[in-house]
C-alpha positions, 0 to 999 in steps of 0.5 A: 951664974946663968939661968936657962935661956926660957927663963932669961927670956921671960925675966926680959919680957916681965920686966917691961910692962909694953913687952908684956902687953905685945907678948898678950896681944901676940900670943893672944891673937896666934889663938884666936886665929887658930880657932876661928874656924871654929867661932860663929864668924862669916867674913863673906856674909852679904849685908847690902842694906847695911853697907859702910855702916860705922862701928857698933854692938851688932858689927864691932868694926862696922861693916865694908862696901858690901855689908860684910862684917869688918871684924871677922874680916880682919881678924881671917885677914890677920890669919893670912898676915900672920901665916905669910909672915910665917912661912916667908920667915921659914924660907928666908931663914932657911936660906940665909942660914944654909948660904950662910954657914956653906959660904963661911965655913968653906971659903975660897970659891964658894964664899966668893959665889954666893957673897957676890950673889948676895950684893947683886941682888942686894944693889937691885931696889926692892920694889923692882925685885919684888914686882918682877918675881910677882909677875913670875909667880902670879897673884896667890898665898903661895905665890907671896910666901915664895917672893918674900922668902927668895927676896929676903934672905941676903942679910941673914946670909951675911950675919950668918957667915960673920959668925961662922967665919969666927965659931970656925976658929974655935979650938973645938972646931980646929979639932974636929977637923984634924980628926977628919970629921966630915964638914956637913956634920961639923958644920950642924953639930958643931958650929949650928949650936952656936949661931942658933942663938943668932938665928932665933933673934933673926927670926922675930925680925923676919917675921915682922918684916915678912908682914910689912912687906906682904901689907905693902905688896897687897897694897899694890895689888900684888897680894893675895886673891880675893875672896881670900883677904889679908890686912894689906889687901884690906887697906888697899880697898879701903882707900876707895871709902876713907871719906865713908868710913875711915874705920875701913883703913884704920883698923888693920893699919893700927893692926898692922903696926901693933903686930911689927911692933909686938915681933920687935919687942919680942927680939929685943927680949930675946937679944937681951937674955942671950947677952945675960946668957954670955956674961 
């Protein structure tokens, strides 16, 4: 007997304690990030006298080199990292799904063009592409989202193309084509619902990947610009104070790891729930 996707996903989450912890972390941190403007936290408040202070009751995560409360900076940095992750995922998934749909359904010259484009972009070392595009678009939140989104759609396009090649041979699709229904209507009314589970599952991995890429770019100095900060930029700044204040690197690093692992746990739960639904 089949169960609804939502119920199956929740059951998969509740069946593993680490997935429950991952869900609590993601939901809790996301809600906290949304509520940050309402909280009495100032990530830019200076207190030079107490610079590089260790974690205490007054400053839960200590302070940075100019006395700014590191707890506030980590929270605001996490909000930026999550924002980049979600927006980049939306852009990359949109591009990947659209190109995969068109390539798989129409085939021929359309398929050849898009797949050769995927091959070319995939063959170039990722870091070179990122650095070149980063110099073209400059620095900043919008530029970071565009760079990550434009350079992370290729694998999604391949996966979606494979799904479409299988689905377009189904009887209901062949019948729709026989009736002369407009191709775009067939794509979005008959084929798209069939690849939706794959899109949902791939999205969680894309968010985790985007957060990792953002952290790497910010660590290399190609991320967001001051006064805005992200977990990656906090790590980049913390490397100058590893001996005096190791907490400045440890805390955002741990949060990056936990966030990425949590999204992967959600992805595994989604994958298992979709497999259960098909049985």
